[in-house]
NUDO-739348 format. One line per field, with one value per atom (N, C-alpha, C, CB): z, x, y; residue in one letter. Coordinates in steps of 0.2 Angstrom, whole numbers. Atoms other than C-alpha are relative to their C-alpha. Last residue first. Glycine has a CB too. Layout:
<kegus>
zz c(Z, ...)
xx c(X, ...)
yy c(Y, ...)
residuo c(A, ...)
</kegus>
This chain:
<kegus>
zz c(-1, -167, -7, 3, -1, -165, 0, 5, 6, -170, 0, -3, 8, -159, -5, -3, 0, -144, -4, 5, 3, -152, 2, 1, 7, -151, -3, -1, 1, -133, -8, 5, -1, -129, -3, 7, 3, -138, 1, 2, 7, -129, -7, -3, 0, -113, -7, 5, -2, -119, 0, 5, 6, -124, 0, -1, 8, -109, -4, 0, -1, -99, -3, 4, -6, -107, 1, 0, 2, -119, 6, -4, -4, -115, -3, 12, 2, -127, 4, -2, -3, -116, -4, 6, 0, -126, 2, 3, 8, -127, 1, -6, 3, -107, -8, 1, 1, -104, -3, -3, 5, -97, -2, -2, 1, -83, -6, 2, 3, -85, 1, 4, 9, -90, 0, -5, 1, -71, -9, 4, -1, -63, -5, 8, 4, -71, 2, -2, 7, -68, -4, -3, 1, -49, -11, 8, -2, -49, -2, 9, 6, -59, 0, -7, 3, -43, -5, 0, -1, -29, -5, 7, -3, -36, -1, -3, 3, -38, 2, -2, 1, -33, -3, 6, -1, -40, 1, -6, -1, -36, 0, 6, -3, -40, 0, -3, 3, -43, 5, 0, -1, -41, -3, -3, 6, -45, 5, -4, -5, -35, -8, 11, 2, -46, 5, 1, 9, -43, 4, -5, -1, -27, -7, 10, -4, -32, 1, -3, 1, -31, 2, 2, 1, -29, -5, -1, 8, -29, -3, 1, 3, -10, -9, 3, -2, -4, -4, 10, 6, -11, 1, 1, 6, -7, -4, 0, 3, 9, -7, 3, 1, 12, -1, 2, 3, 6, 0, 5, 7, 15, -7, -2, 3, 30, -5, 4, -4, 31, -2, 8, 5, 26, -5, -2, -4, 41, -8, 9, -3, 38, -1, 10, 7, 34, 0, -2, -1, 54, -9, 5, -4, 59, -3, 18, 4, 47, 0, 7, 6, 54, -3, -2, 0, 73, -7, 6, -1, 69, -1, 2, 7, 61, -1, -2, 6, 78, -8, -1, -3, 90, -5, 7, 3, 78, 4, 1, 4, 81, -1, -5, 0, 100, -7, 4, 0, 100, -1, 7, 4, 92, 1, -1, 4, 104, -5, -4, 0, 117, -6, 3, 2, 109, 2, 6, 6, 107, 2, -3, 1, 126, -7, 1, -5, 131, -3, 9, 7, 118, 4, -5, 7, 126, -5, -3, -1, 146, -8, 5, -2, 140, 1, 5, 6, 132, -1, -4, 3, 149, -6, 1, -1, 159, -4, 7, 0, 147, 2, 6, 6, 148, -2, -4, 1, 167, -6, 5, -7, 171, -4, 7, 4, 155, 3, -2, 4, 167, -9, -3, -5, 183, -8, 6, 0, 173, 3, 1, 7, 170, 0, -3, 6, 184, -3, -3, -1, 198, -5, 8, 3, 193, 1, 7, 5, 197, -5, 2, 2, 210, -4, 1, -2, 220, -6, 8, 3, 216, -2, 4, 5, 223, -7, 0, 4, 236, -7, 3, 2, 239, -3, 7, 8, 235, 0, -4, 4, 250, -9, 3, 0, 261, -5, 5, -1, 259, -3, 5, 6, 260, -3, 1, 5, 275, -8, 3, -1, 284, -3, 5, 6, 277, 3, -6, -4, 288, -6, 5, 3, 280, 1, -7, 1, 291, -7, -3, 9, 288, 1, -7, 6, 306, -5, 0, 4, 315, -4, 4, 8, 310, 2, -3, 8, 319, -4, -1, 4, 335, -8, 3, 1, 339, -3, 8, 6, 338, -2, 1, 10, 346, -5, -3, 0, 362, -8, 9, 0, 363, -3, 6, 4, 366, -6, 5, 5, 378, -6, 1, 3, 387, -4, 6, -5, 388, -4, 0, 0, 378, 3, -7, 4, 383, 2, 2, 8, 387, -4, -3, 1, 406, -4, 2, 5, 404, 2, -10, 0, 413, -3, -9, 5, 414, 2, 0, 7, 422, -6, 0, -1, 440, -7, 4, 8, 441, -2, -3, 2, 461, -7, 3, -5, 469, -4, 8, -6, 455, 5, -3, -2, 445, 4, 4, 2, 440, 0, -9, 2, 444, -5, -3, 5, 442, 3, -5, 6, 458, -4, 3, -2, 470, -8, 0, 5, 468, 0, -8, 5, 484, -6, 4, 3, 496, -7, -1, 5, 506, -3, -2, 3, 522, -7, 1, 7, 532, -4, -4, -1, 549, -8, 8, 1, 546, -1, 1, -6, 543, -2, 4, 0, 531, 4, -1)
xx c(6, -20, -1, -1, 4, -5, -8, 2, 1, 7, -5, 5, 2, 3, 1, 3, 7, 8, -5, 0, 3, 23, -6, 1, -1, 32, -6, 9, 3, 25, 0, 2, 7, 36, -5, -2, 1, 50, -7, 4, 2, 50, -3, 10, 7, 52, -4, -1, 3, 65, -8, 3, 1, 75, -4, 6, 7, 70, 2, -3, 7, 78, -6, 0, 3, 93, -7, 3, 2, 99, 0, -8, 8, 110, -4, 0, 5, 124, -8, 1, 2, 138, -5, -3, -4, 146, 0, 3, -1, 129, 5, 1, 4, 128, -2, -6, 6, 143, -5, 1, 5, 159, -4, -2, 8, 166, -2, -5, -5, 183, -3, 7, -2, 170, 6, 6, 1, 164, 2, -3, 0, 178, -6, 0, -5, 183, 2, 5, 1, 166, 7, -4, 1, 171, -6, -4, -3, 186, -8, 3, 2, 174, 5, 1, 4, 164, 2, -2, 3, 176, -4, -4, 6, 184, -3, -5, 5, 202, -6, 1, 1, 211, -5, 1, 8, 211, 2, -5, -1, 227, -6, 5, 5, 225, 0, -6, 2, 241, -7, 8, 5, 241, 1, -6, 4, 257, -5, 6, 0, 261, -3, -9, -6, 265, 1, 6, -4, 248, 9, -1, -1, 236, 8, 2, -7, 229, 2, 5, -4, 210, 7, -3, -6, 204, 2, 3, -4, 188, 6, 5, 7, 180, 3, -6, -1, 199, -5, 0, -5, 206, -1, 9, 0, 190, 5, 1, 3, 191, -1, -4, 0, 206, -5, 3, -7, 204, 0, 7, 3, 187, 4, -5, 6, 196, -4, -4, -3, 210, -4, 0, -1, 197, 5, 1, -9, 189, -1, 4, -2, 168, 9, -3, 1, 163, 3, -9, -5, 170, 1, -2, -7, 158, 7, 0, 2, 142, 8, -7, -2, 147, 2, -5, -7, 147, 4, 2, -6, 131, 8, 0, 0, 124, 6, -7, -5, 131, 0, -4, -5, 122, 7, -3, -1, 106, 7, -6, -2, 106, 4, -5, -6, 107, 4, 0, -4, 94, 5, 0, 3, 83, 6, -9, -4, 88, 0, -4, -6, 83, 5, -1, -4, 67, 7, -5, -2, 62, 5, -6, -6, 65, 4, -1, -5, 54, 6, -2, 0, 41, 3, -6, -2, 42, 1, -2, -4, 40, 3, -1, -6, 26, 6, 0, -3, 18, 4, -3, -4, 21, 0, -3, -5, 11, 7, -1, -3, -2, 8, -3, -1, -6, 2, -3, -9, -3, 2, 1, -6, -16, 5, -1, 1, -30, 8, -9, -6, -28, 0, -8, -5, -32, 5, -3, -8, -43, 3, 0, 0, -55, 5, -7, -4, -54, 4, -1, -8, -57, 3, 3, 1, -78, 8, -6, 3, -78, 1, -6, -5, -68, -1, 2, -5, -79, 4, 2, 2, -94, 6, -2, -2, -87, -3, -3, -6, -82, -1, 6, -2, -102, 7, 0, 0, -108, 4, -10, -3, -99, -3, -3, -6, -102, 3, 1, -3, -120, 6, 0, 2, -119, -1, -5, -4, -110, -4, 0, -6, -125, 7, 0, -4, -135, 2, -2, 3, -129, -3, 6, 1, -123, -5, -2, -6, -119, 2, 4, -1, -137, 9, -7, -5, -133, 0, 0, -7, -134, 2, 6, -3, -152, 7, -7, 3, -158, 4, -9, -8, -144, -4, 1, -8, -156, 5, 3, 1, -172, 7, -5, 4, -167, 2, -10, -10, -159, 0, 2, -1, -178, 9, -3, 6, -186, 3, -6, -4, -172, -3, -1, -8, -177, 3, 6, -8, -194, 3, 2, 1, -208, 5, 0, -6, -210, -1, 9, 1, -229, 6, -3, 9, -228, 0, -7, 7, -211, -2, 0, 0, -194, -9, 8, 5, -195, 0, -9, 0, -182, -3, -4, -6, -188, -1, 3, -2, -207, 7, -4, 2, -211, 0, -7, -4, -202, -1, -4, 1, -207, 5, -5, -2, -194, -7, 8, 9, -199, 0, -2, 7, -182, -6, 3, 4, -172, -4, -3, 4, -166, -4, -7, 4, -149, -7, 6, -3, -140, -5, 1, 3, -141, -1, -8, 2, -125, -5, 6, 3, -122, -3, -2, -5, -112, -1, 3, 2, -128, 7, -9, -4, -122, -2, 0, -4, -127, 6, 0, -4, -142, 7, -2, -3, -151, 3, 2)
yy c(-2, -206, 1, 6, 4, -215, 3, -3, 2, -201, -4, -2, -1, -193, -3, 4, -2, -204, 6, 2, 3, -209, 1, -5, 0, -192, -7, -2, -7, -190, 2, 5, 2, -206, 4, -1, 6, -203, -1, -6, -5, -185, -8, 7, -1, -196, 2, 5, 4, -206, 3, -3, 4, -193, -5, -2, -5, -184, 0, 8, -1, -199, 4, 1, -4, -199, 1, 6, -8, -211, 3, 2, 3, -227, 7, 2, 2, -232, 1, -6, 6, -229, -3, 2, 3, -216, -8, 4, 2, -208, -3, 7, 5, -209, -3, 1, -1, -201, -5, 5, -2, -210, 3, -2, 3, -201, -3, 6, 5, -191, -7, 0, 2, -177, -7, 9, 0, -179, -1, 3, 7, -180, -1, -2, 5, -165, -3, 1, 1, -156, -3, 6, 6, -159, -3, -2, 7, -150, -5, 0, 4, -137, -4, 4, -1, -133, -3, 5, 10, -137, -2, -2, 0, -119, -7, 6, 2, -118, 0, -5, 8, -106, -1, -3, 4, -88, -6, -1, 7, -77, -4, -1, 2, -59, -8, 4, 6, -50, -4, -5, 2, -31, -6, 4, 6, -21, -5, -7, 8, -3, -7, 1, 4, 13, -8, 5, -1, 22, -2, 13, -6, 13, 0, 1, -1, -2, 6, -3, -4, -5, -1, 5, 0, -21, 4, -5, -2, -15, -4, 6, 1, -23, 0, 7, 8, -24, 1, -4, 4, -8, -8, 2, -1, 3, -5, 6, 3, -4, 0, 0, 5, 1, -3, -1, 4, 18, -10, 3, 3, 21, -2, 6, 6, 15, 0, -2, 5, 29, -4, 0, 3, 42, -6, 5, 1, 40, -2, -7, -8, 47, -1, 0, -2, 26, 8, -1, 5, 23, 0, -7, -11, 39, -6, 3, -8, 29, 3, 6, 1, 12, 5, -3, 0, 21, -4, -3, -2, 25, 1, 1, -4, 10, 6, 5, 3, 1, 5, -9, 0, 15, -6, -2, -7, 15, -1, 9, 2, -7, 8, -3, 3, -4, -1, -6, -6, 9, -5, 6, 0, -7, 8, -2, 1, -18, 7, -8, 2, -8, -3, -5, -9, -1, 0, 8, -4, -20, 6, 2, 2, -24, 0, -5, -2, -10, -5, -1, -1, -20, 6, 0, 0, -33, 4, -3, 1, -26, -2, -4, -4, -18, -2, 3, -5, -32, 4, 3, 5, -41, 0, -5, -1, -28, -4, -1, -6, -26, -3, 7, -2, -43, 5, 0, 4, -43, -2, -7, -2, -30, -2, -5, -3, -38, 6, 2, 7, -54, 8, -14, 3, -41, -2, -9, -5, -32, -1, 7, -3, -46, 7, 1, 3, -56, 1, -2, -1, -43, -5, -1, -9, -41, 2, 7, 0, -62, 8, -1, 3, -62, 1, -6, -4, -48, -3, 0, -7, -55, 2, 4, 4, -74, 6, -8, -1, -64, -4, -3, -7, -57, -2, 6, -3, -74, 7, 2, 4, -82, 3, -7, 0, -69, -3, -1, -6, -71, 2, 2, -4, -89, 8, -1, 5, -88, 1, -9, -4, -76, -1, 0, -1, -87, 5, 1, -4, -101, 6, 2, -6, -115, 6, -2, -2, -130, 8, -8, 1, -138, 4, 6, 7, -144, 0, -7, 0, -128, -6, 2, -3, -125, 3, 7, 2, -141, 4, 3, 6, -138, 1, -13, -3, -122, -6, 1, -5, -129, 2, 7, 5, -146, 4, 0, 5, -134, -4, -9, -4, -126, 0, 3, -3, -141, 5, 5, 5, -145, 0, -8, -2, -128, -6, 1, 4, -133, 3, -9, 7, -122, -1, -4, 5, -105, -7, 2, 2, -99, -2, 6, 7, -101, 0, 0, -5, -87, -8, 5, -9, -90, 3, 2, -9, -109, 7, 0, 2, -121, 5, -6, 0, -125, 0, -4, -1, -119, 2, 5, 6, -121, -2, -1, 7, -109, -6, -2, 3, -95, -7, -2, 6, -88, -1, 0, 0, -68, -8, 2, -4, -63, -4, 7, -5, -77, 4, -4, 0, -89, 9, -7, -7, -86, -3, 11, -5, -105, 6, -3, 3, -116, 9, -4, -5, -114, -1, 3, -3, -129, 4, -2, 1, -132, 3, -8, 5, -129, 4, 1, 2, -120, -6, 0, 2, -106, -4, -1, 3, -106, -2, -7, 4, -94, -5, 2)
residuo c(R, R, R, R, G, G, G, G, S, S, S, S, D, D, D, D, A, A, A, A, A, A, A, A, E, E, E, E, V, V, V, V, S, S, S, S, E, E, E, E, W, W, W, W, L, L, L, L, T, T, T, T, G, G, G, G, F, F, F, F, W, W, W, W, P, P, P, P, R, R, R, R, E, E, E, E, G, G, G, G, R, R, R, R, E, E, E, E, D, D, D, D, A, A, A, A, R, R, R, R, P, P, P, P, A, A, A, A, A, A, A, A, E, E, E, E, E, E, E, E, T, T, T, T, D, D, D, D, Q, Q, Q, Q, R, R, R, R, A, A, A, A, T, T, T, T, S, S, S, S, R, R, R, R, D, D, D, D, P, P, P, P, E, E, E, E, K, K, K, K, V, V, V, V, V, V, V, V, F, F, F, F, H, H, H, H, S, S, S, S, E, E, E, E, G, G, G, G, P, P, P, P, P, P, P, P, V, V, V, V, R, R, R, R, H, H, H, H, L, L, L, L, R, R, R, R, E, E, E, E, E, E, E, E, A, A, A, A, Q, Q, Q, Q, T, T, T, T, R, R, R, R, L, L, L, L, Y, Y, Y, Y, A, A, A, A, P, P, P, P, D, D, D, D, Q, Q, Q, Q, W, W, W, W, R, R, R, R, A, A, A, A, K, K, K, K, D, D, D, D, A, A, A, A, E, E, E, E, L, L, L, L, Q, Q, Q, Q, A, A, A, A, V, V, V, V, R, R, R, R, Q, Q, Q, Q, E, E, E, E, Q, Q, Q, Q, Q, Q, Q, Q, A, A, A, A, T, T, T, T, R, R, R, R, E, E, E, E, R, R, R, R, L, L, L, L, A, A, A, A, A, A, A, A, I, I, I, I, E, E, E, E, S, S, S, S, R, R, R, R, Q, Q, Q, Q, G, G, G, G, L, L, L, L, Y, Y, Y, Y, E, E, E, E, R, R, R, R, L, L, L, L, P, P, P, P, Y, Y, Y, Y, A, A, A, A, L, L, L, L, S, S, S, S, L, L, L, L, A, A, A, A, L, L, L, L, A, A, A, A, C, C, C, C, V, V, V, V, V, V, V, V, L, L, L, L, A, A, A, A, L, L, L, L, V, V, V, V, A, A, A, A, A, A, A, A, R, R, R, R, T, T, T, T, T, T, T, T, L, L, L, L, G, G, G, G, S, S, S, S, G, G, G, G, R, R, R, R, R, R, R, R, S, S, S, S, A, A, A, A, R, R, R, R, A, A, A, A, S, S, S, S, A, A, A, A, R, R, R, R, A, A, A, A, R, R, R, R, R, R, R, R, P, P, P, P, P, P, P, P, A, A, A, A, D, D, D, D, P, P, P, P, R, R, R, R, S, S, S, S, R, R, R, R, G, G, G, G, P, P, P, P, Q, Q, Q, Q, G, G, G, G, A, A, A, A, A, A, A, A, R, R, R, R, G, G, G, G, P, P, P, P, A, A, A, A, R, R, R, R, P, P, P, P, P, P, P, P, T, T, T, T, R, R, R, R, R, R, R, R, S, S, S, S, S, S, S, S, S, S, S, S, A, A, A, A, P, P, P, P, M, M, M, M)
</kegus>
């Protein structure tokens, strides 16, 4: 190479002849044909590897879906059972406290006095009954004139007469 030349030529690849630029083998298709073939394979957007990977991911997702659902269902069931157990333990504690209270003679005496109207010896016991609301209603109903007094018959009397009339018509 001459020293005065500022342009350098790229070194040639082994096996290339000077008269055949761009071809490495005589039977190989031109570069443009190879590039267009590669582009057509990439143009489909889905390679075999991607399809296999998608299939494996779907298979894993489907195989894990049912056990995961069962696991989550069991966790919620366990939480419900724990809550129920805590409620039952509270109820047992309440019943044990009631049992201990009933073992106390003073509480027992108080309950007997309240519930059975028991009076200790030497004391007088008075029970005042307040008027019941149902008796107050009866008093107002008695004050109103009855259907017999007004000359009207009750509905069941009219019904019975129609049944008797139907029987006698045979």
